[in-house]
Backbone as a printed PyTorch tensor [residue, N CA C, xyz], in Angstrom:
tensor([[[112.2950,  90.7590, 117.4220],
         [111.2540,  90.6640, 116.4460],
         [110.1310,  89.8200, 117.0320]],

        [[108.9530,  90.0650, 116.5460],
         [107.7920,  89.2720, 116.9710],
         [107.0670,  88.8380, 115.7100]],

        [[106.7190,  87.5590, 115.6560],
         [106.0390,  87.0110, 114.4960],
         [104.7810,  86.2960, 114.9670]],

        [[103.6390,  86.6600, 114.3830],
         [102.3800,  85.9590, 114.6660],
         [101.6680,  85.7080, 113.3480]],

        [[100.8670,  84.6570, 113.3280],
         [100.1250,  84.2890, 112.1170],
         [ 98.6580,  84.1190, 112.4750]],

        [[ 97.7970,  84.6760, 111.6280],
         [ 96.3490,  84.5520, 111.7650],
         [ 95.8030,  83.9920, 110.4620]],

        [[ 94.8240,  83.0950, 110.5560],
         [ 94.1510,  82.6850, 109.3270],
         [ 93.0380,  83.6930, 109.0520]],

        [[ 92.5960,  83.7560, 107.8220],
         [ 91.5480,  84.7030, 107.4560],
         [ 90.3030,  83.9250, 107.0660]],

        [[ 89.3330,  83.9450, 107.9560],
         [ 88.0460,  83.3120, 107.6880],
         [ 87.1000,  84.3700, 107.1460]],

        [[ 86.0030,  83.9380, 106.6590],
         [ 85.0230,  84.8910, 106.1740],
         [ 83.6440,  84.2620, 106.1440]],

        [[ 82.6350,  85.1060, 106.1680],
         [ 81.2570,  84.6430, 106.0690],
         [ 80.8880,  83.6940, 107.1980]],

        [[ 80.4230,  82.5030, 106.8440],
         [ 79.9680,  81.5340, 107.8350],
         [ 81.1080,  80.7330, 108.4700]],

        [[ 82.3340,  80.9570, 108.0220],
         [ 83.4760,  80.1970, 108.5520],
         [ 83.8860,  80.6410, 109.9520]],

        [[ 83.3660,  81.7590, 110.4230],
         [ 83.6880,  82.2130, 111.7750],
         [ 84.7610,  83.2840, 111.7890]],

        [[ 85.2330,  83.5410, 113.0060],
         [ 86.2460,  84.5760, 113.1930],
         [ 87.6230,  84.0940, 112.7340]],

        [[ 88.5240,  85.0480, 112.5060],
         [ 89.9070,  84.7200, 112.1970],
         [ 90.5410,  84.0360, 113.4090]],

        [[ 91.4040,  83.0760, 113.1610],
         [ 92.0230,  82.3100, 114.2430],
         [ 93.4970,  82.6550, 114.3730]],

        [[ 93.9230,  82.8030, 115.6160],
         [ 95.3200,  83.0760, 115.9420],
         [ 96.0440,  81.7300, 115.9520]],

        [[ 96.9460,  81.5140, 115.0030],
         [ 97.6030,  80.2190, 114.8330],
         [ 98.7520,  80.0390, 115.8190]],

        [[ 98.9710,  78.7970, 116.2100],
         [100.0520,  78.4280, 117.1160],
         [101.2800,  78.0650, 116.2910]],

        [[102.3370,  78.9140, 116.3580],
         [103.5880,  78.6250, 115.6550],
         [104.7470,  78.4610, 116.6350]],

        [[104.4430,  78.3770, 117.9270],
         [105.4800,  78.2470, 118.9490],
         [105.3780,  76.8720, 119.5990]],

        [[106.4960,  76.1630, 119.6850],
         [106.5100,  74.8200, 120.2650],
         [106.3390,  74.8260, 121.7860]],

        [[106.5340,  75.9720, 122.4250],
         [106.4270,  76.0550, 123.8800],
         [104.9620,  76.0460, 124.3160]],

        [[104.6750,  75.3260, 125.3820],
         [103.3190,  75.2700, 125.9200],
         [102.8940,  76.6610, 126.4040]],

        [[101.6840,  77.0490, 126.0530],
         [101.1420,  78.3190, 126.5040],
         [101.5280,  79.5210, 125.6500]],

        [[102.2910,  79.3130, 124.5790],
         [102.7020,  80.4230, 123.7110],
         [102.2890,  80.1230, 122.2830]],

        [[101.8350,  81.1320, 121.5530],
         [101.4610,  80.9900, 120.1410],
         [102.4450,  81.6850, 119.2170]],

        [[102.8640,  82.8980, 119.5740],
         [103.7100,  83.7230, 118.7210],
         [105.1830,  83.4190, 118.9680]],

        [[106.0170,  83.9140, 118.0470],
         [107.4660,  83.7940, 118.2020],
         [108.0360,  85.1470, 118.5890]],

        [[108.9450,  85.1280, 119.5220],
         [109.6950,  86.3190, 119.8850],
         [111.1730,  85.9620, 119.7860]],

        [[111.9270,  86.7580, 119.0470],
         [113.3450,  86.4640, 118.9020],
         [114.1190,  87.7340, 118.5860]],

        [[115.4150,  87.6480, 118.8130],
         [116.3220,  88.7610, 118.5690],
         [117.3010,  88.3640, 117.4840]],

        [[117.5000,  89.2390, 116.5240],
         [118.5000,  89.0420, 115.4770],
         [119.7820,  89.7190, 115.9320]],

        [[120.8660,  88.9660, 116.0120],
         [122.1500,  89.5110, 116.4320],
         [123.0050,  89.8270, 115.2090]],

        [[123.9000,  90.7680, 115.3510],
         [124.7020,  91.2260, 114.2160],
         [125.6250,  90.1510, 113.6490]],

        [[125.8890,  89.0890, 114.4060],
         [126.6930,  87.9920, 113.8400],
         [125.8570,  87.0530, 112.9740]],

        [[124.5460,  87.3430, 112.8300],
         [123.6650,  86.5430, 111.9950],
         [122.8580,  85.5170, 112.7580]],

        [[123.1040,  85.3530, 114.0380],
         [122.3790,  84.3510, 114.8200],
         [121.0620,  84.9220, 115.3560]],

        [[120.1720,  84.0330, 115.7590],
         [118.9010,  84.4080, 116.3660],
         [118.8530,  83.8350, 117.7750]],

        [[118.2970,  84.5940, 118.7080],
         [118.0690,  84.1080, 120.0580],
         [116.5910,  84.2260, 120.3580]],

        [[116.0150,  83.1760, 120.9360],
         [114.6100,  83.2360, 121.3120],
         [113.8770,  81.9670, 120.9610]],

        [[112.6370,  82.1220, 120.4850],
         [111.6970,  81.0220, 120.2880],
         [111.8330,  80.2930, 118.9590]],

        [[112.9790,  80.3170, 118.3120],
         [113.1150,  79.6990, 116.9930],
         [114.3470,  78.7980, 116.9340]],

        [[114.3130,  77.8690, 116.0050],
         [115.4870,  77.0970, 115.6350],
         [116.0640,  77.7790, 114.4030]],

        [[117.3550,  78.0580, 114.4090],
         [117.9270,  78.8210, 113.2990],
         [119.3020,  78.3010, 112.9220]],

        [[119.6160,  78.5010, 111.6620],
         [120.9540,  78.2470, 111.1570],
         [121.4070,  79.4940, 110.4250]],

        [[122.7070,  79.7460, 110.4080],
         [123.1540,  80.9560, 109.7210],
         [124.5210,  80.7430, 109.0970]],

        [[124.7760,  81.5540, 108.0840],
         [126.0880,  81.6090, 107.4600],
         [126.4220,  83.0790, 107.2410]],

        [[127.3940,  83.3730, 106.4080],
         [127.8090,  84.7610, 106.2530],
         [126.8450,  85.6220, 105.4420]],

        [[125.8260,  85.0360, 104.8390],
         [124.9110,  85.8240, 104.0010],
         [123.4590,  85.8160, 104.4640]],

        [[123.0190,  84.7560, 105.1620],
         [121.6160,  84.7040, 105.5490],
         [121.4010,  83.8210, 106.7670]],

        [[120.2930,  84.0690, 107.4300],
         [119.8620,  83.2810, 108.5740],
         [118.5150,  82.6760, 108.2280]],

        [[118.3550,  81.3840, 108.4490],
         [117.0730,  80.7330, 108.2160],
         [116.5000,  80.2860, 109.5530]],

        [[115.2090,  80.5070, 109.7100],
         [114.5360,  80.1490, 110.9540],
         [113.3600,  79.2300, 110.6850]],

        [[112.9770,  78.4750, 111.7110],
         [111.8790,  77.5270, 111.5900],
         [111.2250,  77.3470, 112.9500]],

        [[109.9170,  77.1670, 112.9440],
         [109.1850,  76.8310, 114.1600],
         [107.8620,  76.1850, 113.7720]],

        [[107.3890,  75.3030, 114.6350],
         [106.0930,  74.6380, 114.4320],
         [105.3680,  74.5870, 115.7650]],

        [[104.0970,  74.9760, 115.7440],
         [103.2880,  74.9230, 116.9480],
         [102.9350,  73.4960, 117.3280]],

        [[102.4490,  73.3460, 118.5460],
         [102.0880,  72.0200, 119.0660],
         [100.6050,  71.8970, 119.3960]],

        [[ 99.8910,  73.0360, 119.4440],
         [ 98.4930,  73.0050, 119.8580],
         [ 98.3280,  72.9670, 121.3640]],

        [[ 99.4250,  73.0910, 122.1080],
         [ 99.3680,  73.0400, 123.5800],
         [ 99.4090,  74.4430, 124.1660]],

        [[ 98.5760,  75.3290, 123.6170],
         [ 98.5650,  76.7140, 124.0800],
         [ 97.4030,  76.9840, 125.0240]],

        [[ 96.8170,  75.9340, 125.5780],
         [ 95.8250,  76.0160, 126.6550],
         [ 94.4690,  76.6010, 126.2690]],

        [[ 94.1080,  76.6120, 124.9860],
         [ 92.7790,  77.1260, 124.6440],
         [ 91.9090,  76.0680, 123.9730]],

        [[ 92.3430,  74.8080, 124.0220],
         [ 91.5540,  73.6630, 123.5530],
         [ 91.2070,  73.7060, 122.0730]],

        [[ 92.0710,  74.2740, 121.2390],
         [ 91.8650,  74.1690, 119.7960],
         [ 93.1820,  73.7440, 119.1530]],

        [[ 93.1410,  73.4500, 117.9010],
         [ 94.3160,  72.9290, 117.2100],
         [ 94.6860,  73.7830, 116.0100]],

        [[ 94.7730,  75.0850, 116.1930],
         [ 95.1620,  75.9850, 115.1070],
         [ 96.6880,  75.9740, 114.9810]],

        [[ 97.2220,  74.8250, 114.5960],
         [ 98.6650,  74.6290, 114.5140],
         [ 99.1630,  75.0500, 113.1360]],

        [[100.2900,  75.7540, 113.1270],
         [100.9100,  76.1610, 111.8710],
         [102.4160,  75.9650, 111.9880]],

        [[103.0650,  75.9830, 110.8410],
         [104.5130,  75.8450, 110.7760],
         [105.0330,  76.9810, 109.9010]],

        [[106.1690,  77.5540, 110.2830],
         [106.7070,  78.6930, 109.5540],
         [108.2050,  78.5160, 109.3390]],

        [[108.6510,  78.8850, 108.1500],
         [110.0730,  78.9790, 107.8020],
         [110.2860,  80.4110, 107.3430]],

        [[111.4120,  80.9830, 107.6880],
         [111.6930,  82.3380, 107.2330],
         [113.1940,  82.5160, 107.0470]],

        [[113.5410,  83.5650, 106.3280],
         [114.9360,  83.8590, 106.0070],
         [115.2020,  85.3350, 106.2600]],

        [[116.3140,  85.6190, 106.9130],
         [116.7760,  86.9850, 107.1140],
         [118.1040,  87.1060, 106.3880]],

        [[118.1660,  87.9930, 105.4240],
         [119.4230,  88.2070, 104.7040],
         [120.1490,  89.3840, 105.3230]],

        [[121.4470,  89.2420, 105.4560],
         [122.2330,  90.3380, 105.9950],
         [123.3940,  90.6380, 105.0580]],

        [[123.7100,  91.8930, 104.9880],
         [124.7280,  92.3670, 104.0710],
         [125.8360,  93.0370, 104.8740]],

        [[127.0730,  92.8880, 104.4410],
         [128.1590,  93.5300, 105.1870],
         [128.0110,  95.0480, 105.1480]],

        [[128.4010,  95.6430, 106.2260],
         [128.3730,  97.0990, 106.2860],
         [129.4630,  97.6690, 105.4050]],

        [[129.1080,  98.6280, 104.6070],
         [130.0950,  99.2790, 103.7600],
         [130.7830, 100.3850, 104.5500]],

        [[132.0980, 100.5220, 104.4010],
         [132.7910, 101.5720, 105.1370],
         [132.3870, 102.9480, 104.6180]],

        [[132.3640, 103.8980, 105.5090],
         [132.0550, 105.2810, 105.1240],
         [133.2850, 105.8850, 104.4380]],

        [[133.0490, 106.6660, 103.4150],
         [134.1310, 107.3080, 102.6910],
         [133.9700, 108.8210, 102.7930]],

        [[135.0630, 109.4740, 103.0790],
         [135.0640, 110.9360, 103.1020],
         [135.7070, 111.4360, 101.8220]],

        [[135.1240, 112.4230, 101.2600],
         [135.6450, 112.9930, 100.0300],
         [136.0610, 114.4190, 100.3010]],

        [[137.3260, 114.7290, 100.0830],
         [137.8160, 116.1050, 100.2470],
         [137.7980, 116.7800,  98.8920]],

        [[137.2430, 117.9450,  98.8340],
         [137.1800, 118.6900,  97.5870],
         [138.0130, 119.9240,  97.6500]]])
């Protein structure tokens, strides 16, 4: 999965800004993989249990473009057990 955040400016406020939500230097967006056991691998800190995975990340402003469009994001991925397939004979 890839997650990016942009602010929405308008009029005299200027262009929309690409927010930094990644703690790694030189990166703004988050890239991560959701695994079937509920865990996440990649640019996020995550916790999981048998029903949901929660993720969190906060930018540092160290993305090498000399601005401070720092943001913080929390998100939740819910997962449901797979239901077994049933065959019906008629």
